[in-house]
C-alpha positions, 0 to 999 in steps of 0.5 A, a space after each residue: 336478491 330483492 328486486 327493486 319496485 318500480 316507482 310509477 310516480 316518476 317518469 324517465 327523462 325521455 317521457 319527461 321531455 315528451 310531456 314537456 314538449 306536449 305541454 309547451 306546444 299546447 301553451 304555444 297554441 293557446 298564446 299564438 292567436 293573440 300574438 297573431 292578432 297583434 301582428 295583424 294590427 301592426 300590418 299595413 292595410 294594403 299589404 293585408 289586401 294584397 297578401 292576406 294574413 301573414 305571420 311575417 307581414 310584407 310591411 309594418 304599420 301603426 296606422 290602425 292605432 293612429 286611426 283609433 287614437 285620433 279620437 283624442 281624449 275620448 279614448 283615454 276617458 273611456 279607458 278611465 271609465 272602464 277601469 273605474 267601473 271594473 275596479 269598483 264594480 268588482 270590489 262591490 260584487 265580491 263584498 256583496 256576494 261574500 256577505 250573502 253567501 257567508 250568511 247562507 252557509 251558516 246553519 245558525 242563520 234561521 232564514 237561510 233557506 228562504 234567502 237561498 231560494 230567493 237567489 236561486 229563483 232569480 236564476 230561473 225567472 226574471 222580469 225582463 228587459 223592460 222592467 229592468 230598464 224602468 227600475 234602473 231609470 225611473 225608480 233608482 234614477 241611474 240614467 246617464 250615471 256611472 252607477 248604471 254600469 255597476 249596480 245592475 250587474 253587481 250581484 250574481 246568484 250563480 256566484 252566491 251559490 258557488 261561494 256558499 258551497 265554498 264556505 260550507 266545505 272549506 271553512 271549518 266550524 271549529 275556526 268560527 267557534 274558536 273566534 267566538 270563544 275568544 270574544 269576536 263578533 260576527 263581523 270580526 270572525 268574517 273579516 279576520 278568520 273567514 276571508 283570509 282562508 277564502 281567497 281562492 273562492 273570492 279570487 274566482 268570483 272576482 275574476 268572473 266579475 272583472 271579466 263581466 265588467 270589462 267586456 260589458 257594453 250592453 248597459 252603456 247602450 241602454 243607460 248612457 247618453 253622455 260621451 264622458 261616461 262611454 266605456 271602452 267597449 262601447 266606444 270601440 263598437 262606435 268606431 267600428 260602425 263608423 268605419 263600416 258606414 263610411 265605406 258602405 255609404 259613401 255618396 261620392 259618384 266617382 267609383 275611383 274616389 270611393 275605392 281610395 277612401 275605402 283603401 285609406 281606412 284601416 278596416 282589418 288592422 283597426 279591428 285587430 287593434 281594437 281587440 288588442 286595446 280591449 283585451 290587452 289590459 285584462 290579460 295582464 290580470 290573469 297572473 295575479 289570480 293564477 296562484 289563487 286558482 292553484 290553491 283552489 284546486 289543491 285546498 281540498 286535496 288533503 283530508 283529515 
């Protein structure tokens, strides 16, 4: 009687449950810190001072969020500025990087080595902060404009090299040649044939660019003076600085009054509320990019 060969690609129900439990525990460990931040932001400041951080706080409070929203329309304007900068900056960045990288990936582009060296050289050497500031403010005249938050970080040499490799490995020459045989020009080949099969690489670059624009505060510190153009991260930093300044530099002579002021300000919970306001929207962007990441991991798994 012939023995059945053991299938090593399948797990027994016991080990299948063990693997699911490990994966579930790892997922909970990744999500729990953010949930804990949300819980702390909703905890009463006095309860935090008395009991410290607790998963089930003694008293709940929205005072931290009330304190942040006392800035009125400024918070919503900063949200709007950050959303505009993130959306427009990401689109411009992905388009610019894709066009540059596609040209470098084509063997019939005569100057691809020179342009590749030009991009790679900027990863090793740069002019520094002072020349960058002079170019942005005095040459491009972007001082105190929303474009000062977009254009300085629009093109990334690292992203260009990643996309060049992606185009060379994942876009067959046969597809491009078929488009040219059918009479399509370079632009039509790029938009109708190359881009649809390059979504995993574009999504990866787009996510990196989105995170960079959303978390950027340094460009606003350098180039923005108008409060109407202040992005969200810079506004939250100013609120945090104001809280610390009020607590540490109170001119009241009465120590009891200083203590009451410090106690009335939601210091710890407001910090966590800032984290929630700053990271909450960007966390929601990950599900839209997830399936493209899976495609990017599996697109090269099958070989001809």
